[in-house]
TIVO-2410 file (N, C-alpha, C; in nm, 3 decimals):
# residues 88
REC num residu      c1      c2      c3 atome chaine
REC   1      M  18.650   1.741  12.002     N      A
REC   1      M  18.561   1.819  12.087    CA      A
REC   1      M  18.428   1.842  12.016     C      A
REC   2      A  18.328   1.868  12.098     N      A
REC   2      A  18.194   1.893  12.045    CA      A
REC   2      A  18.190   2.031  11.982     C      A
REC   3      N  18.120   2.039  11.869     N      A
REC   3      N  18.112   2.166  11.798    CA      A
REC   3      N  17.984   2.243  11.826     C      A
REC   4      T  17.877   2.172  11.856     N      A
REC   4      T  17.748   2.239  11.877    CA      A
REC   4      T  17.710   2.236  12.024     C      A
REC   5      K  17.614   2.322  12.059     N      A
REC   5      K  17.567   2.327  12.197    CA      A
REC   5      K  17.507   2.193  12.239     C      A
REC   6      S  17.431   2.134  12.149     N      A
REC   6      S  17.365   2.007  12.182    CA      A
REC   6      S  17.469   1.896  12.201     C      A
REC   7      A  17.575   1.899  12.121     N      A
REC   7      A  17.680   1.798  12.134    CA      A
REC   7      A  17.756   1.816  12.266     C      A
REC   8      E  17.776   1.942  12.307     N      A
REC   8      E  17.842   1.968  12.434    CA      A
REC   8      E  17.756   1.917  12.550     C      A
REC   9      K  17.626   1.939  12.540     N      A
REC   9      K  17.535   1.892  12.644    CA      A
REC   9      K  17.535   1.739  12.651     C      A
REC  10      R  17.530   1.676  12.535     N      A
REC  10      R  17.531   1.529  12.532    CA      A
REC  10      R  17.660   1.475  12.595     C      A
REC  11      H  17.771   1.546  12.571     N      A
REC  11      H  17.898   1.503  12.629    CA      A
REC  11      H  17.894   1.514  12.781     C      A
REC  12      R  17.840   1.627  12.831     N      A
REC  12      R  17.827   1.645  12.976    CA      A
REC  12      R  17.739   1.535  13.036     C      A
REC  13      Q  17.630   1.505  12.968     N      A
REC  13      Q  17.539   1.401  13.016    CA      A
REC  13      Q  17.608   1.264  13.018     C      A
REC  14      S  17.685   1.238  12.914     N      A
REC  14      S  17.752   1.107  12.907    CA      A
REC  14      S  17.855   1.093  13.020     C      A
REC  15      L  17.921   1.203  13.056     N      A
REC  15      L  18.018   1.197  13.165    CA      A
REC  15      L  17.948   1.170  13.298     C      A
REC  16      K  17.833   1.235  13.319     N      A
REC  16      K  17.756   1.211  13.442    CA      A
REC  16      K  17.709   1.067  13.449     C      A
REC  17      R  17.658   1.018  13.339     N      A
REC  17      R  17.608   0.880  13.335    CA      A
REC  17      R  17.722   0.781  13.358     C      A
REC  18      R  17.836   0.809  13.297     N      A
REC  18      R  17.950   0.720  13.312    CA      A
REC  18      R  17.992   0.712  13.458     C      A
REC  19      A  17.998   0.827  13.525     N      A
REC  19      A  18.037   0.829  13.666    CA      A
REC  19      A  17.938   0.748  13.750     C      A
REC  20      R  17.809   0.762  13.722     N      A
REC  20      R  17.707   0.688  13.795    CA      A
REC  20      R  17.720   0.538  13.769     C      A
REC  21      N  17.740   0.504  13.641     N      A
REC  21      N  17.751   0.362  13.604    CA      A
REC  21      N  17.873   0.297  13.667     C      A
REC  22      V  17.984   0.369  13.672     N      A
REC  22      V  18.107   0.315  13.731    CA      A
REC  22      V  18.084   0.285  13.878     C      A
REC  23      T  18.014   0.376  13.947     N      A
REC  23      T  17.985   0.357  14.089    CA      A
REC  23      T  17.898   0.233  14.111     C      A
REC  24      V  17.791   0.222  14.034     N      A
REC  24      V  17.699   0.109  14.050    CA      A
REC  24      V  17.770  -0.021  14.016     C      A
REC  25      R  17.850  -0.021  13.909     N      A
REC  25      R  17.922  -0.141  13.870    CA      A
REC  25      R  18.019  -0.184  13.979     C      A
REC  26      G  18.084  -0.087  14.043     N      A
REC  26      G  18.175  -0.117  14.153    CA      A
REC  26      G  18.103  -0.179  14.271     C      A
REC  27      E  17.984  -0.127  14.302     N      A
REC  27      E  17.904  -0.183  14.412    CA      A
REC  27      E  17.864  -0.327  14.382     C      A
REC  28      V  17.829  -0.351  14.256     N      A
REC  28      V  17.791  -0.487  14.216    CA      A
REC  28      V  17.910  -0.581  14.230     C      A
REC  29      K  18.026  -0.537  14.183     N      A
REC  29      K  18.146  -0.620  14.192    CA      A
REC  29      K  18.178  -0.655  14.336     C      A
REC  30      T  18.168  -0.555  14.425     N      A
REC  30      T  18.196  -0.577  14.567    CA      A
REC  30      T  18.099  -0.678  14.627     C      A
REC  31      A  17.970  -0.662  14.595     N      A
REC  31      A  17.868  -0.753  14.650    CA      A
REC  31      A  17.889  -0.896  14.602     C      A
REC  32      V  17.920  -0.911  14.474     N      A
REC  32      V  17.941  -1.045  14.418    CA      A
REC  32      V  18.067  -1.108  14.477     C      A
REC  33      K  18.171  -1.027  14.492     N      A
REC  33      K  18.296  -1.077  14.548    CA      A
REC  33      K  18.276  -1.124  14.691     C      A
REC  34      S  18.203  -1.046  14.772     N      A
REC  34      S  18.180  -1.086  14.910    CA      A
REC  34      S  18.094  -1.211  14.918     C      A
REC  35      A  18.000  -1.227  14.823     N      A
REC  35      A  17.917  -1.347  14.819    CA      A
REC  35      A  18.002  -1.469  14.784     C      A
REC  36      R  18.092  -1.453  14.688     N      A
REC  36      R  18.180  -1.564  14.651    CA      A
REC  36      R  18.273  -1.602  14.767     C      A
REC  37      E  18.323  -1.501  14.839     N      A
REC  37      E  18.408  -1.529  14.954    CA      A
REC  37      E  18.330  -1.600  15.064     C      A
REC  38      A  18.204  -1.559  15.084     N      A
REC  38      A  18.121  -1.624  15.185    CA      A
REC  38      A  18.095  -1.769  15.148     C      A
REC  39      L  18.082  -1.796  15.018     N      A
REC  39      L  18.063  -1.934  14.973    CA      A
REC  39      L  18.190  -2.017  14.991     C      A
REC  40      A  18.304  -1.952  14.974     N      A
REC  40      A  18.431  -2.023  14.982    CA      A
REC  40      A  18.466  -2.063  15.125     C      A
REC  41      T  18.428  -1.977  15.222     N      A
REC  41      T  18.460  -2.010  15.361    CA      A
REC  41      T  18.362  -2.115  15.412     C      A
REC  42      K  18.416  -2.212  15.480     N      A
REC  42      K  18.333  -2.322  15.530    CA      A
REC  42      K  18.280  -2.287  15.669     C      A
REC  43      G  18.160  -2.333  15.697     N      A
REC  43      G  18.101  -2.309  15.829    CA      A
REC  43      G  18.023  -2.179  15.837     C      A
REC  44      G  18.041  -2.090  15.742     N      A
REC  44      G  17.969  -1.964  15.742    CA      A
REC  44      G  17.831  -1.976  15.679     C      A
REC  45      N  17.748  -1.875  15.699     N      A
REC  45      N  17.614  -1.874  15.640    CA      A
REC  45      N  17.611  -1.768  15.530     C      A
REC  46      P  17.621  -1.807  15.404     N      A
REC  46      P  17.634  -1.710  15.296    CA      A
REC  46      P  17.502  -1.652  15.244     C      A
REC  47      T  17.389  -1.683  15.309     N      A
REC  47      T  17.261  -1.639  15.254    CA      A
REC  47      T  17.247  -1.488  15.249     C      A
REC  48      D  17.297  -1.419  15.354     N      A
REC  48      D  17.288  -1.273  15.354    CA      A
REC  48      D  17.370  -1.212  15.242     C      A
REC  49      A  17.490  -1.264  15.222     N      A
REC  49      A  17.576  -1.213  15.115    CA      A
REC  49      A  17.514  -1.240  14.979     C      A
REC  50      L  17.451  -1.357  14.962     N      A
REC  50      L  17.386  -1.388  14.835    CA      A
REC  50      L  17.267  -1.296  14.809     C      A
REC  51      K  17.191  -1.267  14.914     N      A
REC  51      K  17.078  -1.175  14.900    CA      A
REC  51      K  17.125  -1.037  14.860     C      A
REC  52      A  17.232  -0.990  14.924     N      A
REC  52      A  17.286  -0.858  14.894    CA      A
REC  52      A  17.336  -0.851  14.749     C      A
REC  53      A  17.405  -0.957  14.706     N      A
REC  53      A  17.457  -0.960  14.569    CA      A
REC  53      A  17.342  -0.963  14.469     C      A
REC  54      S  17.241  -1.042  14.498     N      A
REC  54      S  17.125  -1.052  14.410    CA      A
REC  54      S  17.054  -0.918  14.400     C      A
REC  55      K  17.039  -0.852  14.514     N      A
REC  55      K  16.973  -0.720  14.516    CA      A
REC  55      K  17.053  -0.618  14.435     C      A
REC  56      A  17.185  -0.619  14.453     N      A
REC  56      A  17.271  -0.524  14.381    CA      A
REC  56      A  17.264  -0.549  14.230     C      A
REC  57      L  17.264  -0.675  14.191     N      A
REC  57      L  17.256  -0.708  14.048    CA      A
REC  57      L  17.122  -0.666  13.989     C      A
REC  58      N  17.014  -0.693  14.061     N      A
REC  58      N  16.881  -0.654  14.012    CA      A
REC  58      N  16.867  -0.503  14.003     C      A
REC  59      K  16.924  -0.432  14.100     N      A
REC  59      K  16.917  -0.286  14.098    CA      A
REC  59      K  16.995  -0.229  13.980     C      A
REC  60      A  17.113  -0.287  13.955     N      A
REC  60      A  17.194  -0.243  13.841    CA      A
REC  60      A  17.121  -0.268  13.709     C      A
REC  61      A  17.051  -0.381  13.702     N      A
REC  61      A  16.975  -0.413  13.580    CA      A
REC  61      A  16.860  -0.317  13.563     C      A
REC  62      S  16.792  -0.281  13.671     N      A
REC  62      S  16.678  -0.190  13.660    CA      A
REC  62      S  16.723  -0.049  13.623     C      A
REC  63      K  16.844  -0.011  13.664     N      A
REC  63      K  16.897   0.121  13.628    CA      A
REC  63      K  16.955   0.124  13.488     C      A
REC  64      G  16.972   0.007  13.427     N      A
REC  64      G  17.027   0.003  13.293    CA      A
REC  64      G  17.178  -0.006  13.288     C      A
REC  65      V  17.240  -0.025  13.403     N      A
REC  65      V  17.386  -0.037  13.406    CA      A
REC  65      V  17.427  -0.173  13.350     C      A
REC  66      L  17.352  -0.276  13.390     N      A
REC  66      L  17.372  -0.410  13.336    CA      A
REC  66      L  17.249  -0.450  13.258     C      A
REC  67      H  17.268  -0.535  13.160     N      A
REC  67      H  17.153  -0.588  13.087    CA      A
REC  67      H  17.076  -0.683  13.179     C      A
REC  68      K  16.947  -0.690  13.158     N      A
REC  68      K  16.860  -0.773  13.242    CA      A
REC  68      K  16.905  -0.918  13.243     C      A
REC  69      R  16.938  -0.970  13.127     N      A
REC  69      R  16.979  -1.112  13.117    CA      A
REC  69      R  17.116  -1.135  13.180     C      A
REC  70      T  17.203  -1.036  13.172     N      A
REC  70      T  17.335  -1.048  13.234    CA      A
REC  70      T  17.321  -1.061  13.385     C      A
REC  71      A  17.237  -0.975  13.442     N      A
REC  71      A  17.213  -0.981  13.587    CA      A
REC  71      A  17.152  -1.114  13.625     C      A
REC  72      S  17.056  -1.159  13.546     N      A
REC  72      S  16.990  -1.286  13.573    CA      A
REC  72      S  17.088  -1.402  13.567     C      A
REC  73      R  17.176  -1.399  13.469     N      A
REC  73      R  17.276  -1.505  13.454    CA      A
REC  73      R  17.372  -1.508  13.573     C      A
REC  74      R  17.414  -1.391  13.617     N      A
REC  74      R  17.507  -1.385  13.730    CA      A
REC  74      R  17.441  -1.432  13.859     C      A
REC  75      I  17.314  -1.395  13.878     N      A
REC  75      I  17.241  -1.440  13.996    CA      A
REC  75      I  17.227  -1.591  13.993     C      A
REC  76      S  17.196  -1.643  13.875     N      A
REC  76      S  17.180  -1.788  13.860    CA      A
REC  76      S  17.309  -1.862  13.892     C      A
REC  77      R  17.420  -1.809  13.846     N      A
REC  77      R  17.549  -1.873  13.872    CA      A
REC  77      R  17.584  -1.869  14.020     C      A
REC  78      L  17.550  -1.758  14.087     N      A
REC  78      L  17.574  -1.750  14.230    CA      A
REC  78      L  17.488  -1.851  14.306     C      A
REC  79      A  17.362  -1.861  14.266     N      A
REC  79      A  17.271  -1.955  14.331    CA      A
REC  79      A  17.317  -2.099  14.309     C      A
REC  80      K  17.364  -2.127  14.189     N      A
REC  80      K  17.414  -2.260  14.158    CA      A
REC  80      K  17.537  -2.292  14.244     C      A
REC  81      A  17.626  -2.195  14.258     N      A
REC  81      A  17.745  -2.215  14.342    CA      A
REC  81      A  17.704  -2.234  14.489     C      A
REC  82      A  17.599  -2.163  14.532     N      A
REC  82      A  17.554  -2.175  14.670    CA      A
REC  82      A  17.497  -2.314  14.696     C      A
REC  83      S  17.419  -2.364  14.603     N      A
REC  83      S  17.363  -2.498  14.622    CA      A
REC  83      S  17.471  -2.605  14.618     C      A
REC  84      K  17.571  -2.582  14.534     N      A
REC  84      K  17.683  -2.677  14.527    CA      A
REC  84      K  17.762  -2.675  14.658     C      A
REC  85      A  17.780  -2.556  14.713     N      A
REC  85      A  17.854  -2.544  14.839    CA      A
REC  85      A  17.773  -2.605  14.954     C      A
REC  86      A  17.642  -2.593  14.949     N      A
REC  86      A  17.557  -2.650  15.054    CA      A
REC  86      A  17.560  -2.802  15.051     C      A
REC  87      R  17.569  -2.858  14.932     N      A
REC  87      R  17.574  -3.003  14.917    CA      A
REC  87      R  17.707  -3.060  14.964     C      A
REC  88      A  17.814  -2.982  14.943     N      A
REC  88      A  17.949  -3.032  14.975    CA      A
REC  88      A  17.980  -3.025  15.123     C      A
***
């Protein structure tokens, strides 16, 4: 347990941040999963799902939940999968 007032405050802050980060990370996971499912189904138009996933990843990166390069890498992989699916 925290011994000082400042340590107690930092602990409270870390709990709040953790809760926020968990929520944002969950939203990102959901968006990416739906984009991957849209790519997997044939005949569908996955552009909206890809846009939503890209937006969620960029927002998470801007909030500091994900590293900027991590978000960029994931967006790139989704785009690569989309182009591969479009070719097939």
